[in-house]
C-alpha positions as CSV (number, residue, x, y, z in Angstrom):
1,M,12.0,-21.8,1.9
2,L,15.2,-23.8,0.8
3,T,14.2,-24.3,-2.6
4,F,13.1,-20.8,-3.1
5,S,16.3,-19.6,-1.6
6,F,18.2,-21.5,-4.2
7,L,16.2,-20.3,-6.9
8,A,16.8,-16.7,-5.7
9,L,20.5,-17.1,-5.9
10,T,21.0,-19.5,-8.6
11,A,18.8,-16.4,-10.4
12,L,21.6,-13.5,-9.0
13,T,24.2,-15.9,-10.7
14,L,22.5,-15.8,-14.1
15,T,22.2,-12.3,-14.4
16,Q,25.5,-10.6,-14.0
17,F,25.0,-9.5,-17.7
18,S,21.5,-9.8,-18.0
19,G,18.0,-9.8,-15.9
20,Q,16.2,-12.1,-18.6
21,A,17.5,-15.0,-16.7
22,S,16.1,-13.7,-13.6
23,I,12.9,-13.7,-14.6
24,Q,13.3,-17.4,-16.0
25,V,14.3,-18.9,-13.2
26,L,12.3,-17.1,-10.4
27,A,9.1,-17.7,-12.6
28,Q,9.6,-21.4,-10.9
29,A,8.9,-19.3,-7.5
30,S,5.9,-19.7,-5.2
31,I,3.6,-17.3,-7.1
32,P,0.6,-16.3,-5.8
33,G,-1.9,-17.4,-9.5
34,S,-0.9,-18.5,-13.0
35,S,2.7,-17.5,-14.3
36,S,1.4,-15.2,-17.2
37,F,-1.6,-13.7,-18.7
38,V,-2.2,-13.8,-22.4
39,A,-4.5,-10.9,-23.0
40,P,-7.8,-11.7,-25.5
41,P,-7.1,-10.3,-28.8
42,A,-10.4,-8.1,-28.9
43,F,-10.9,-5.3,-27.2
44,P,-13.4,-6.1,-24.2
45,T,-16.2,-4.0,-25.4
46,S,-18.1,-4.5,-22.3
47,A,-16.0,-1.9,-19.9
48,F,-17.6,0.4,-21.4
49,P,-21.5,0.8,-22.0
50,T,-21.4,2.7,-25.2
51,Y,-18.9,3.8,-27.9
52,Y,-18.6,6.7,-30.8
53,Q,-17.9,5.0,-34.3
54,A,-14.2,4.4,-34.4
55,A,-12.5,3.1,-37.5
56,P,-12.1,-0.5,-37.3
57,T,-7.8,-0.3,-37.0
58,Q,-8.1,2.2,-34.5
59,E,-8.6,1.7,-30.8
60,P,-12.3,2.2,-29.5
61,Q,-13.5,5.7,-28.4
62,P,-16.1,5.1,-25.5
63,A,-18.8,7.4,-25.3
64,L,-18.0,8.2,-21.7
65,Y,-20.8,9.2,-19.5
66,D,-19.9,11.5,-16.3
67,P,-22.0,10.8,-13.3
68,V,-20.9,13.8,-11.3
69,L,-21.2,16.2,-14.0
70,K,-23.6,14.8,-15.5
71,K,-22.6,14.8,-19.4
72,T,-21.4,12.7,-21.7
73,Y,-17.6,13.8,-23.2
74,P,-18.3,14.2,-26.8
75,L,-16.0,12.4,-29.3
76,N,-13.5,15.7,-30.5
77,L,-12.2,15.6,-26.8
78,T,-10.0,12.6,-27.6
79,D,-10.4,12.0,-31.0
80,P,-6.8,11.0,-32.8
81,N,-7.6,13.2,-36.1
82,K,-8.9,16.4,-34.1
83,I,-6.5,16.9,-31.7
84,P,-6.2,20.5,-30.4
85,S,-3.8,23.3,-30.6
86,N,-5.0,25.4,-27.7
87,D,-6.4,25.2,-23.8
88,P,-9.6,26.9,-24.0
89,D,-9.7,26.8,-19.9
90,P,-10.2,30.3,-18.1
91,V,-7.0,32.0,-17.0
92,Y,-6.5,33.8,-13.4
93,F,-4.3,36.7,-13.1
94,P,-4.0,38.9,-10.0
95,K,-5.7,42.1,-9.6
96,P,-3.7,44.9,-10.8
97,L,-2.8,48.0,-8.5
98,A,-4.0,50.2,-10.6
99,N,-6.7,51.2,-13.7
100,L,-4.3,51.3,-16.6
101,S,-5.2,52.2,-20.4
102,D,-3.8,50.0,-23.3
103,T,-1.1,52.5,-24.0
104,E,-0.4,53.3,-20.7
105,A,0.2,49.2,-20.1
106,E,2.1,49.1,-23.4
107,T,4.2,51.8,-22.5
108,L,5.2,50.6,-19.1
109,I,6.0,47.0,-20.5
110,N,8.2,48.2,-23.2
111,D,10.0,50.6,-20.7
112,T,10.5,47.3,-18.2
113,I,11.6,45.1,-21.0
114,S,14.4,47.8,-21.9
115,Q,15.7,48.5,-18.3
116,I,15.9,44.3,-18.4
117,A,17.6,44.2,-21.4
118,E,20.3,46.7,-20.1
119,I,20.8,44.3,-16.8
120,I,21.4,41.4,-19.1
121,V,23.7,42.6,-21.4
122,G,25.4,45.7,-19.2
123,D,28.2,45.2,-16.8
124,N,27.0,46.7,-13.8
125,I,25.9,43.6,-12.2
126,A,28.2,40.3,-12.0
127,G,26.9,37.0,-12.6
128,N,24.0,35.2,-14.2
129,C,22.4,34.8,-10.7
130,S,22.2,38.1,-9.6
131,K,21.4,39.3,-13.4
132,C,18.6,37.0,-13.1
133,V,17.1,38.2,-9.7
134,A,17.5,41.9,-10.4
135,A,15.3,41.2,-13.7
136,L,12.5,39.8,-11.5
137,Q,12.6,43.0,-9.3
138,V,12.2,45.3,-12.0
139,G,9.5,43.3,-13.8
140,K,7.8,43.0,-10.6
141,E,6.2,46.8,-10.7
142,A,4.8,45.8,-14.3
143,V,3.3,42.6,-13.0
144,L,1.7,44.1,-9.9
145,L,0.6,47.0,-12.7
146,A,-0.4,45.0,-15.9
147,P,-0.6,41.6,-15.0
148,S,-2.7,40.7,-18.0
149,K,0.3,41.7,-20.0
150,I,3.3,39.8,-18.7
151,P,2.9,36.1,-20.7
152,E,3.1,38.3,-23.9
153,A,6.3,39.9,-22.3
154,L,7.6,36.5,-21.2
155,V,7.3,35.1,-24.8
156,S,9.3,37.8,-25.8
157,L,12.2,37.6,-23.3
158,C,12.6,34.1,-23.8
159,Q,12.5,34.3,-27.8
160,T,15.1,37.2,-27.4
161,Y,17.3,35.4,-25.2
162,K,16.9,32.2,-26.8
163,L,16.2,30.1,-23.6
164,H,14.4,28.1,-25.7
165,S,13.1,27.5,-29.2
166,K,10.5,29.9,-30.7
167,T,7.9,27.7,-30.2
168,T,8.7,26.0,-26.9
169,C,8.7,29.8,-25.5
170,E,5.2,30.5,-26.8
171,E,4.4,26.8,-25.1
172,D,5.6,27.6,-22.2
173,F,4.8,31.1,-21.6
174,E,1.7,32.2,-23.2
175,A,-1.3,32.9,-20.9
176,S,-3.0,29.8,-22.0
177,T,-0.4,27.3,-20.6
178,F,1.7,28.7,-17.9
179,G,2.0,32.6,-18.3
180,A,-0.5,33.1,-16.4
181,I,0.5,31.3,-13.7
182,L,3.9,32.4,-13.2
183,T,2.5,36.4,-13.4
184,Q,0.7,35.0,-10.2
185,V,4.5,33.8,-8.6
186,L,5.9,36.7,-9.7
187,A,3.1,38.8,-8.1
188,F,3.3,37.0,-5.0
189,A,7.0,35.9,-4.6
190,D,9.8,37.6,-2.9
191,V,12.1,38.1,-6.2
192,G,14.9,39.6,-4.4
193,G,15.6,37.0,-2.1
194,L,15.2,33.1,-2.0
195,D,11.8,33.1,-4.1
196,G,13.9,34.6,-6.8
197,Q,16.3,32.1,-6.4
198,Y,14.1,29.5,-7.4
199,I,12.4,31.3,-10.2
200,C,15.7,31.6,-11.3
201,N,17.0,28.3,-11.1
202,S,13.4,27.3,-12.6
203,I,14.0,29.0,-15.6
204,S,17.9,27.8,-16.1
205,S,20.3,26.2,-14.0
206,T,22.7,28.6,-15.9
207,F,20.9,31.8,-13.9
208,C,21.0,30.2,-10.4
209,P,22.2,27.6,-8.6
210,A,19.8,25.4,-7.2
211,P,18.7,26.9,-3.6
212,A,20.1,24.7,-0.8
213,T,17.8,23.4,2.2
214,S,16.8,25.8,4.9
215,P,17.6,25.4,8.2
216,L,14.2,24.0,9.7
217,N,12.9,24.9,12.8
218,T,10.6,22.2,14.4
219,T,9.8,23.8,17.9
220,G,6.1,23.4,17.7
221,L,6.2,21.5,14.9
222,F,4.2,18.1,16.6
223,P,1.5,18.4,19.1
224,K,3.2,15.8,21.2
225,P,6.5,14.8,21.4
226,K,7.6,11.1,20.6
227,P,6.3,8.8,22.7
228,A,9.1,6.8,25.1
229,N,7.9,3.6,24.8
230,A,6.3,3.2,21.5
231,T,6.4,-0.2,20.4
232,V,5.5,-1.6,17.1
233,P,2.5,-3.6,17.0
234,Q,2.7,-7.6,16.8
235,P,1.7,-9.7,13.4
236,S,-1.6,-11.4,13.3
237,G,-0.4,-14.2,10.7
238,K,-3.4,-13.2,8.7
239,R,-2.6,-12.0,5.1
240,V,-4.2,-10.0,2.3
241,K,-3.6,-9.2,-0.9
242,V,-3.2,-5.3,-1.5
243,L,-2.5,-4.5,-5.5
244,H,-0.4,-1.2,-6.3
245,L,-1.3,0.2,-9.3
246,S,0.6,3.8,-10.8
247,D,0.9,6.0,-13.5
248,F,-1.9,4.8,-16.1
249,H,-1.3,7.6,-18.3
250,L,-4.1,6.6,-20.7
251,D,-4.3,7.8,-24.2
252,P,-7.3,8.3,-25.5
253,R,-5.9,9.8,-28.8
254,Y,-3.2,7.1,-29.5
255,S,-3.3,6.2,-33.3
256,V,-2.5,3.0,-34.3
257,G,-0.2,2.7,-37.3
258,S,0.9,6.7,-36.3
259,E,4.9,7.2,-35.8
260,G,5.9,5.2,-33.0
261,N,9.5,6.8,-32.9
262,C,9.0,10.4,-33.0
263,S,11.5,12.8,-32.9
264,S,9.8,15.1,-30.0
265,S,6.9,15.1,-27.8
266,L,4.3,12.2,-27.1
267,C,4.8,9.9,-30.1
268,C,1.8,7.2,-31.5
269,R,0.2,10.6,-32.2
270,T,-1.3,11.9,-35.5
271,N,0.1,15.2,-35.2
272,V,4.0,13.7,-34.9
273,E,6.6,12.4,-37.2
274,S,10.3,11.2,-37.3
275,S,13.2,13.1,-37.8
276,S,13.4,12.2,-41.1
277,G,9.9,12.4,-42.1
278,Q,9.5,9.2,-43.1
279,L,7.4,6.7,-41.1
280,L,9.9,4.8,-39.0
281,L,8.2,2.8,-36.1
282,P,3.9,2.2,-36.8
283,A,2.5,2.3,-33.6
284,S,1.1,-1.4,-32.4
285,Y,-2.2,-1.9,-30.2
286,Y,-0.9,-2.2,-27.5
287,G,2.0,0.5,-27.1
288,E,5.3,1.6,-28.0
289,Y,8.3,2.5,-25.9
290,L,8.1,6.3,-26.2
291,C,4.1,6.2,-26.1
292,D,1.8,6.5,-23.4
293,T,-0.9,3.8,-22.9
294,P,-3.9,3.2,-25.3
295,Y,-7.2,1.2,-23.9
296,D,-5.8,-2.2,-25.2
297,L,-2.9,-1.9,-23.2
298,G,-4.8,-0.9,-20.4
299,L,-7.7,-2.9,-20.2
300,A,-5.3,-5.9,-21.1
301,A,-3.2,-5.2,-17.4
302,L,-6.5,-4.7,-15.9
303,Q,-7.9,-7.9,-17.2
304,A,-4.4,-9.6,-16.3
305,V,-4.9,-9.3,-12.4
306,G,-7.5,-11.3,-11.1
307,P,-5.2,-14.4,-12.9
308,L,-2.1,-13.5,-11.8
309,T,-2.7,-12.4,-8.5
310,G,-5.1,-15.1,-7.2
311,T,-7.9,-12.4,-7.0
312,G,-11.7,-12.1,-8.4
313,K,-15.0,-12.6,-7.5
314,N,-14.6,-15.3,-5.0
315,A,-11.2,-13.6,-3.8
316,S,-11.2,-10.0,-3.4
317,L,-7.9,-8.1,-3.4
318,G,-8.2,-6.2,0.1
319,W,-7.6,-3.0,-1.2
320,V,-5.7,-1.4,-4.4
321,T,-3.3,1.6,-3.7
322,Y,-2.9,3.9,-6.6
323,T,-0.2,6.2,-6.7
324,G,-1.3,8.9,-9.3
325,D,-1.1,10.2,-13.0
326,L,-3.9,9.2,-15.1
327,V,-3.5,11.7,-17.9
328,S,-1.4,11.5,-20.8
329,H,2.1,13.7,-21.6
330,D,0.1,15.9,-23.6
331,P,2.3,19.4,-24.3
332,Q,-0.1,22.4,-22.2
333,T,-1.7,23.4,-25.5
334,Q,-3.2,20.1,-26.0
335,L,-4.4,19.4,-22.5
336,S,-7.7,20.9,-20.8
337,R,-9.8,20.7,-17.9
338,A,-12.3,17.9,-19.9
339,Y,-9.6,16.2,-20.6
340,T,-8.6,15.6,-17.2
341,E,-11.9,15.0,-16.2
342,Y,-12.2,12.3,-18.9
343,A,-9.0,10.6,-17.9
344,E,-10.2,10.3,-14.3
345,D,-13.9,9.4,-14.9
346,S,-12.5,6.4,-17.7
347,I,-9.8,5.0,-15.5
348,Y,-11.7,4.9,-12.5
349,T,-14.4,3.6,-14.3
350,M,-12.3,0.7,-15.9
351,F,-11.2,0.4,-12.2
352,K,-14.4,-0.4,-10.7
353,E,-15.3,-2.6,-13.7
354,Y,-11.9,-5.2,-13.2
355,L,-10.7,-4.7,-9.9
356,S,-12.0,-6.8,-6.5
357,G,-11.3,-4.2,-3.9
358,P,-11.8,-0.7,-2.9
359,V,-9.4,1.7,-4.4
360,F,-7.7,4.5,-2.8
361,P,-6.2,6.8,-5.0
362,V,-4.0,9.8,-4.8
363,L,-3.0,12.9,-7.5
364,G,-0.5,12.8,-9.5
365,N,1.2,16.0,-11.0
366,H,-0.7,15.4,-14.2
367,D,-4.2,14.9,-12.9
368,S,-4.6,18.9,-13.0
369,N,-4.3,21.6,-15.2
370,P,-2.6,22.9,-15.7
371,E,-0.4,20.2,-15.8
372,A,1.7,20.1,-12.2
373,I,-0.2,23.2,-11.2
374,D,-1.7,23.7,-7.7
375,S,-2.1,26.4,-5.9
376,P,-2.2,27.2,-2.2
377,H,-5.3,28.1,-0.6
378,N,-4.1,31.3,1.1
379,L,-3.8,32.9,-2.5
380,P,-5.8,36.0,-2.6
381,G,-9.9,35.6,-4.0
382,P,-10.2,33.0,-6.9
383,L,-6.4,32.2,-7.1
384,G,-6.8,30.3,-3.9
385,Q,-9.5,28.0,-5.6
386,Q,-8.1,27.6,-9.2
387,Q,-7.8,23.7,-9.1
388,S,-11.4,23.4,-7.1
389,W,-12.7,22.2,-9.8
390,N,-11.0,18.8,-9.6
391,Y,-10.7,18.3,-6.4
392,D,-14.7,18.5,-6.2
393,H,-14.9,16.4,-9.1
394,V,-12.4,13.3,-8.0
395,A,-13.7,13.5,-4.4
396,A,-17.2,12.9,-5.7
397,L,-15.9,10.3,-8.2
398,W,-14.1,8.2,-5.3
399,Q,-17.3,8.8,-3.1
400,N,-19.6,7.4,-5.9
401,D,-17.5,4.4,-6.4
402,G,-18.0,3.6,-3.0
403,W,-14.0,4.0,-2.5
404,I,-14.1,6.5,0.4
405,D,-17.1,8.0,2.6
406,A,-18.2,11.5,2.8
407,A,-16.2,12.6,5.5
408,A,-13.4,11.3,3.6
409,A,-14.7,12.8,0.3
410,Q,-15.4,16.4,2.1
411,Q,-11.6,16.3,3.5
412,A,-10.3,15.5,-0.2
413,R,-12.2,18.6,-1.5
414,T,-10.5,21.0,1.4
415,H,-7.2,19.4,1.4
416,Y,-6.3,19.6,-2.5
417,G,-7.6,15.6,-3.1
418,A,-6.1,14.6,0.1
419,Y,-7.8,12.6,2.4
420,S,-7.7,10.2,5.5
421,I,-9.8,7.3,5.7
422,K,-9.7,4.0,8.1
423,N,-10.0,0.6,5.7
424,H,-12.0,-2.4,6.4
425,F,-9.0,-4.1,7.5
426,G,-8.3,-1.3,10.2
427,L,-5.5,0.5,8.8
428,R,-5.7,4.2,8.5
429,I,-4.7,5.2,4.7
430,I,-3.4,8.8,4.7
431,T,-3.0,10.4,0.7
432,F,-1.3,13.7,0.3
433,N,-1.2,16.0,-3.0
434,T,2.9,16.1,-3.5
435,D,2.4,19.1,-6.3
436,F,3.0,20.9,-3.2
437,W,6.7,19.8,-3.0
438,Y,7.3,19.1,-6.9
439,R,9.9,21.3,-8.8
440,S,7.4,21.8,-11.9
441,N,4.7,23.6,-9.8
442,Y,5.7,26.8,-10.2
443,L,3.1,28.4,-7.3
444,N,5.7,26.6,-4.8
445,F,8.6,29.4,-5.7
446,I,5.9,31.8,-3.7
447,N,7.1,31.9,0.5
448,T,9.5,29.4,-0.1
449,T,10.6,29.8,3.2
450,D,8.1,28.6,4.4
451,P,8.5,24.6,3.9
452,D,4.5,24.3,4.4
453,N,3.1,27.2,2.7
454,S,-0.3,25.1,1.1
455,G,-1.0,23.6,5.3
456,M,-0.5,20.3,3.3
457,F,1.9,19.0,5.9
458,S,0.2,20.3,8.7
459,F,-3.0,18.1,7.8
460,I,-0.6,15.4,7.7
461,I,0.4,15.7,11.1
462,D,-2.9,16.2,12.3
463,E,-4.0,12.7,10.9
464,L,-0.8,11.3,12.3
465,Q,-1.3,12.6,15.7
466,A,-5.0,11.6,15.9
467,A,-4.0,7.6,14.5
468,E,-1.3,7.4,17.2
469,D,-3.9,8.9,19.6
470,A,-6.2,5.9,19.0
471,G,-3.8,3.5,18.5
472,E,-3.9,3.0,14.9
473,Q,-0.8,1.7,12.1
474,V,-0.7,4.1,8.4
475,W,0.2,3.9,5.2
476,I,1.2,6.9,3.4
477,Q,0.4,7.5,-0.1
478,G,1.1,10.1,-2.4
479,H,2.9,10.5,-6.0
480,V,5.9,12.5,-6.3
481,L,8.6,10.7,-4.6
482,S,10.3,12.7,-1.4
483,G,14.1,11.5,-2.2
484,W,15.7,9.5,-4.5
485,D,18.3,11.3,-6.1
486,G,16.7,14.6,-5.1
487,S,15.6,16.1,-8.6
488,N,11.9,16.0,-8.3
489,P,10.7,17.9,-5.2
490,I,12.2,21.2,-3.7
491,P,13.8,20.4,-0.8
492,N,12.5,22.5,2.2
493,P,9.3,20.9,1.8
494,S,10.9,17.4,1.5
495,N,12.8,17.8,4.6
496,L,9.9,18.2,6.6
497,F,7.9,15.7,5.4
498,Y,11.0,13.7,6.6
499,Q,11.1,14.8,9.8
500,I,7.3,13.9,10.0
501,V,8.3,10.5,9.1
502,D,10.9,10.3,11.7
503,R,8.6,11.3,14.7
504,Y,5.8,8.9,13.9
505,S,7.9,5.9,12.5
506,P,8.0,3.1,12.6
507,H,4.8,2.9,15.6
508,V,2.5,4.5,13.5
509,I,3.7,4.8,9.7
510,R,3.9,1.5,8.7
511,N,4.9,2.0,4.9
512,I,5.0,5.0,2.1
513,F,4.2,4.9,-1.3
514,F,4.6,6.5,-4.1
515,G,4.9,6.6,-8.1
516,H,6.0,9.3,-10.9
517,T,9.2,8.2,-11.9
518,H,7.6,5.1,-13.7
519,E,10.5,2.8,-12.4
520,D,10.3,-0.2,-9.8
521,Q,12.3,1.9,-6.6
522,V,12.9,1.7,-3.1
523,M,14.1,4.4,-0.6
524,I,14.3,4.0,3.1
525,Y,13.5,6.5,5.9
526,Y,16.1,6.8,9.0
527,A,16.1,8.0,12.7
528,N,17.4,11.5,13.2
529,N,16.7,12.7,10.0
530,G,18.7,10.3,8.2
531,T,22.2,12.0,9.8
532,T,23.0,7.7,10.3
533,R,22.1,5.8,7.2
534,N,25.0,2.9,7.6
535,S,23.2,1.0,10.5
536,S,20.5,-1.0,10.3
537,R,19.2,0.1,13.5
538,S,18.1,3.1,12.0
539,A,16.1,2.5,9.4
540,L,12.5,3.5,10.3
541,V,9.9,2.9,7.7
542,S,10.2,2.3,3.8
543,G,8.7,4.0,0.7
544,W,7.9,1.7,-2.3
545,I,7.9,3.5,-5.9
546,G,5.3,1.5,-7.8
547,P,6.2,0.6,-11.1
548,S,4.0,2.2,-14.6
549,V,1.6,0.9,-16.7
550,T,2.7,3.4,-19.2
551,P,6.0,2.5,-21.1
552,L,6.9,5.6,-21.4
553,T,9.7,6.2,-21.6
554,N,11.4,3.3,-22.9
555,L,10.4,0.9,-20.0
556,N,8.0,-2.2,-19.7
557,S,4.7,-1.9,-18.5
558,G,3.9,-3.4,-15.2
559,F,2.4,-3.5,-11.6
560,R,2.7,-4.9,-8.0
561,M,0.9,-6.8,-5.3
562,Y,2.2,-7.0,-1.7
563,E,1.0,-9.4,1.0
564,V,0.5,-7.8,3.8
565,D,-0.3,-8.5,7.5
566,T,-3.3,-7.6,9.1
567,G,-2.0,-6.9,12.6
568,N,0.9,-4.9,12.2
569,F,0.6,-4.1,8.2
570,D,3.8,-4.8,7.4
571,I,4.5,-5.9,4.1
572,Y,5.6,-9.9,3.9
573,E,5.8,-10.4,0.2
574,A,5.9,-8.2,-2.9
575,Y,5.2,-9.6,-7.1
576,T,6.3,-7.7,-9.7
577,W,4.4,-8.2,-12.7
578,Y,5.3,-6.8,-16.4
579,A,4.3,-7.0,-20.5
580,D,7.8,-7.0,-22.5
581,V,7.1,-3.5,-25.2
582,H,9.7,-5.4,-27.4
583,S,7.4,-8.0,-28.2
584,F,4.5,-6.4,-29.3
585,H,5.1,-6.3,-33.1
586,S,5.8,-10.2,-32.8
587,F,2.6,-11.3,-32.3
588,N,-1.1,-11.2,-34.6
589,N,-3.4,-9.1,-33.1
590,S,-6.2,-11.5,-34.6
591,V,-4.7,-14.0,-32.8
592,T,-3.5,-12.4,-29.3
593,G,-3.3,-9.2,-27.1
594,P,0.0,-9.0,-25.0
595,T,1.3,-11.0,-22.6
596,Y,1.9,-10.3,-18.7
597,K,4.1,-12.4,-16.5
598,F,6.1,-12.7,-13.5
599,E,9.0,-11.0,-13.1
600,Y,10.1,-11.2,-9.8
601,S,9.1,-11.9,-5.6
602,T,11.0,-9.4,-3.7
603,R,11.8,-11.5,-0.6
604,D,13.1,-14.4,-3.3
605,A,16.0,-11.8,-5.3
606,Y,16.9,-10.2,-2.6
607,G,16.4,-12.3,0.8
608,P,18.8,-15.1,0.4
609,P,21.7,-12.7,-0.7
610,S,21.2,-10.5,2.1
611,G,20.5,-13.6,5.0
612,W,17.0,-12.6,5.8
613,P,14.9,-14.4,7.6
614,A,12.1,-16.2,5.8
615,D,10.0,-15.2,7.9
616,A,10.2,-11.7,8.7
617,P,8.9,-8.5,7.0
618,L,10.5,-6.8,4.2
619,N,10.5,-3.3,6.1
620,A,13.0,-0.8,6.2
621,T,15.5,-3.1,8.0
622,F,15.2,-5.6,5.1
623,W,15.8,-3.3,2.4
624,H,19.3,-1.7,4.4
625,G,20.5,-5.2,4.5
626,V,19.7,-5.4,0.9
627,T,21.8,-2.5,0.2
628,E,24.6,-3.6,2.5
629,A,24.5,-6.9,0.4
630,M,24.6,-4.6,-3.0
631,Q,28.0,-3.2,-1.6
632,A,29.4,-6.6,-1.6
633,N,28.0,-8.2,-4.3
634,R,27.6,-6.2,-7.7
635,S,25.4,-8.6,-9.5
636,L,22.7,-7.5,-7.1
637,V,22.8,-4.3,-8.2
638,E,22.6,-5.0,-11.4
639,L,19.4,-7.2,-10.8
640,F,18.1,-4.4,-9.0
641,N,18.7,-2.3,-12.0
642,T,17.0,-4.3,-14.4
643,Y,14.3,-4.7,-12.3
644,Q,14.4,-1.1,-12.2
645,G,13.0,-0.6,-15.3
646,K,10.9,-4.2,-15.6
647,S,13.3,-5.9,-17.2
648,S,13.2,-3.5,-20.4
649,V,15.5,-4.2,-23.3
650,Q,16.3,0.1,-23.2
651,S,17.7,0.1,-19.8
652,P,21.6,0.7,-19.5
653,N,23.5,-1.2,-17.6
654,C,24.9,-0.8,-14.4
655,T,28.4,-2.3,-14.0
656,S,30.6,0.7,-12.7
657,D,31.7,1.1,-9.2
658,A,30.2,4.9,-9.3
659,C,26.6,3.2,-10.6
660,A,26.5,0.6,-7.4
661,E,27.7,3.4,-5.1
662,A,24.8,5.5,-6.6
663,K,21.8,2.8,-6.3
664,V,22.8,2.3,-2.8
665,C,22.9,5.8,-2.0
666,Y,19.8,6.5,-3.7
667,I,18.3,3.8,-1.5
668,R,19.0,5.0,1.5
669,S,17.9,8.7,0.5
670,G,14.6,10.1,1.8
671,S,14.8,13.7,0.5
672,V,16.1,16.3,-1.3
673,P,19.0,17.0,0.9
674,L,19.9,13.3,1.3
675,G,20.0,12.5,-2.6
676,R,21.6,15.6,-3.4
677,E,24.6,14.2,-1.6
678,C,24.5,11.0,-4.0
679,P,26.4,10.5,-7.3
680,Q,24.3,12.1,-9.8
681,G,23.6,10.8,-13.2
682,F,22.7,6.9,-12.5
683,A,19.2,7.7,-11.2
684,S,16.6,6.6,-13.9
685,V,17.0,3.8,-16.6
686,Q,15.1,5.7,-19.3
687,S,17.8,7.0,-20.9
688,P,21.9,6.1,-21.2
689,Y,23.3,7.3,-17.6
690,T,25.4,10.3,-17.8
691,G,27.2,10.1,-14.5
692,S,30.8,10.0,-14.3
693,G,32.8,7.1,-13.4
């Protein structure tokens, strides 16, 4: 280990201004398999049984059969030359309180729009927030009486007051996109109270400021108090390899040679172009920085897993943690239930073919339709079951692939795709649907005073209490991270989750995993709801945010593997690999595919600078020590920043005091209220930093 420590320290010195040197040096350290994997140039046609005919220069189009739905998806669903412009799925409106004629409904809507206009341009109400809330209150009557007319009114108001461009107003508020969902929100939300402030803030932060975290009443929250004598289990000394994949974002509509540097929307599509109208960057076979994952890149990544991790038929992965997002980043007008189901079936089929251990997936915000929308079951009638088609589908796929049993599949159908299962190593894995705290799930703006309006967190508490009673160890898996800079969840559910983690850590919850940002990040959860975060003694558990397979946006493609002790389920090593998207135009596609190569070892990169013992786990105490080392050594912050973007040449530098302070603060912030206290503008490496200082 002295050799490895020396290499890590050398790498740290070499990376004061560039992360590339660290990669070259650390590649000599202990790695579990090959140092790199060069994908073959030919598409592995054995990945799927049959294919539709595609142009020789385009990615193949599998004739994908769904074993659950008993159907083959048609070519026009993914044909890059026939991208749809509307979502054909059914929309749901609240039941109207009166049976108005069309004329009466139109009159009501016109009168309502006129009243809202008076509020907006008049002087009777002061302040944008008060005006917005008042407008919502006026509109509520129309919503309750003529709900099907509301999307058209929302489009009209958006365009009249130039909230967005004409096209964006239509994409955001038409009934077939989010208009029907927003109608439900307005019907059931307390628009004059906290719900209204959330709604107005989501429309524009210039209307209302982001609402503060509400006080949380924890009386009766937990079935039992935290045991006074709770202890962390001892390690067994036996290790198992666990793969962490995240954010695959398959794009079956990817078009080789199309514009890879477009001016808007998702690039590498036949329906987009550059700002000049000229072809600036022909999309490579394997992807671009502004595009999602083509089949060729996704399959190259999956083919690389075995050789790089040292696993395969004779040395299987223990299991695979998949932290969500399968579907590409299409505008809502181009999405559909069928497109979501296709991505689910396709990617899980590839996982089954190329990964040697069972996969435990979670749903991401893109794994739904409309995107990011999941409805709480307490909405009346069919409104509370709007996404049940999806939970039924994935639950059956997961069971069909042999990853979960019938009991877990039934949980997934009932609990929004979430399930709890004890794997073959004795670890209990509890998953949950993080759309119920995601700010883009507009249905979360209903009953915002209740941090668990969906019941999602009650499910987690019940499963954790059962695990504690049974003496089990738990990993929790979600998609949208709970904290960092505080920009992704709404605060109240995030605050509740932190309290849950505090109650059941570290003796039950051993690790937590997320995805969503596409970046390589980590968070630390502390005791007493994070009131003291400047001491390793209060560090409880780590939240690992997995790097994405997709390069979007301005990132490299990557994945990670953990070496895990089967006694305490602590992580003792973490290895990360990446493919350099910048290189995809530099090799001959007929000779070779992309190269996935070793990026870094977490222990070798961060252990020596923080003085961490060579045989100690990479737990929350370790990560707190890393943040202390970051405060003393700026080059360690820059190294973290480089790895955050998977060594992308597009990542901004983090060389200022303000950026260094922010990174440490983000790592120590596992909830929205904590993350909001951090300096803002340095959270993501996908674009230039906007923070001051």
